[in-house]
N, C-alpha and C positions, 0 to 999 in steps of 0.2 A: 123814282126817276129824279135826277137832278139836272139842272141846266145852268150854264153860266156863259157870259159873253167873254171872249178872249180876244185880245189885241193881236193882230198879225203883224209881221215885220214890215208890210207895205203900208201900214197905218189904217187898214180897214179892220173890221171886227167880224168874228164868226161865232156861231153858237156851238158850244161843246155840251153834249148830252151823255149821261151815264145811266144805264138801266140794267141792274143786276138781274139775272134770271130771265132775260128777254126771250119771248117766243117769236117776236118779230121786231122790226125796227123800233117800234114805239110802244110795245105791249109787255106787261109783266103778268105772269099767269097766276100768281098767288101772293099773299102778303098784303100790306096796306096800300100798295100802289096798283093793284089789279084793276082799279077803276079810275086811273089817272091817265093823263096824256098831255099832248101839246099841239099847238097850231103855229105855223110860221108863214109869213107872206111878205111880198114886196110889190108895190104898185108905183109906177112912174106917172106923175101928174094925175093923181087920182081925182075923179069927179066928186062932187059933194055927196056924202053918204056912202062912198065906195068902201067895201070891206077890204081891209089890209091883211088881217089874219083872223082866223076863227078856229074854235075848238068846241066840239059837241061831246060832252062826257058820254061814255058808253051806257047802254041800258043797264038798269038795276041799281043805279046810284041815286035815285030820286030821294031827296031829303038828306043826302049825305053832305057833310061839311067838307069843303075843299079849300086849300090854300092856293090862291091864284097869284101868279107872278106875271107881270107884263113888262116887256122891254120894248121901247120904241126908239127909232133913230132915223135920220136922213142919210142916204149913202151916195147920192150922185146929184149932179146939177149944181145950180147956183141958188141956194135957198134965199127966199125973200122974207120980209117981215110977216107976211101972211101965213107962213108956216108955224109961227109961234102959237103954241097951244091948239093946234089944228087937228087933234086926234081925240077920240072919245071911246070910253069903255061901255059896251052894251051887253045886256043880258036878254037874249031873245030880241024882241022888237023894242024893248025899253032902254033908253039912254040912262046910264047910271051916273057917270061923271065925266067931265072933261079931264084930259090928261095933259100935263105940261109937255111942251115940245120946244126945243131950242133950235133956232134956224141956223145951225152949224153942222157941217158934215161929220158923221161918225161920233156925235155926242150922244151916248146911250143914256136913256132915262129908264129907271127901274121903279116899278110900283108893286105893292103887295096888298091883296085883299083877302078876306075870308068870306066865302060865298057858299050858300046851300044850293046844290045842283038840283035841277028838275029834268026829268026824262025828256030827251029830245030838244032841250033848250040850249042853244049855242051861246058861248061867251065869245065876244068879238071886239076887235079894235077897228074903228072906221075913221075916215077923214070927215071932219065936220063940214068944211068948205072945200072947194076945188083947190088942188095943189098947183104950184107953179110949174109951168112947162119944163120938162127935163129933170125935175126933182123927184128922186125915188124915196118913198116912204117905206119903212120896214117895221114889222111888229113880230114879236115872239111871245106866245102865251104858254105858260105851264099851269096845269091844274093837278094838284096832288091831293088825293083823298086823305082826310084827317081821320085817324083811327080814334074812336072814343072808347 
């Protein structure tokens, strides 16, 4: 499965996904991506620690290496300086790293990690501190199993 952010004519962004051989909207039944997937979310004025997007890899991929791509952006409201770098990548309950965020609407940031999955352990993007009233935080996570 692949995903990319595309600019729309009204200046906003959308996620375009492609999944050959899909059995459902986000599933592939065979091949290297049968244990891959994605999570997407948006939260307006998130509380500190609020989950913006999450993805839990399917069972059977424990110990499998995945390419993780994370996209973050603000899509509504009047961003304040407090939005700068106010998102974090988490693996289960553990904070892995802060992610840069620019306090400008529709400024998409893209990050790539290689991560070993653990059964039932979610990959998430959270707000570190409370977001400004009316500002919408967005995150999109793709997890693609790496074939060894």
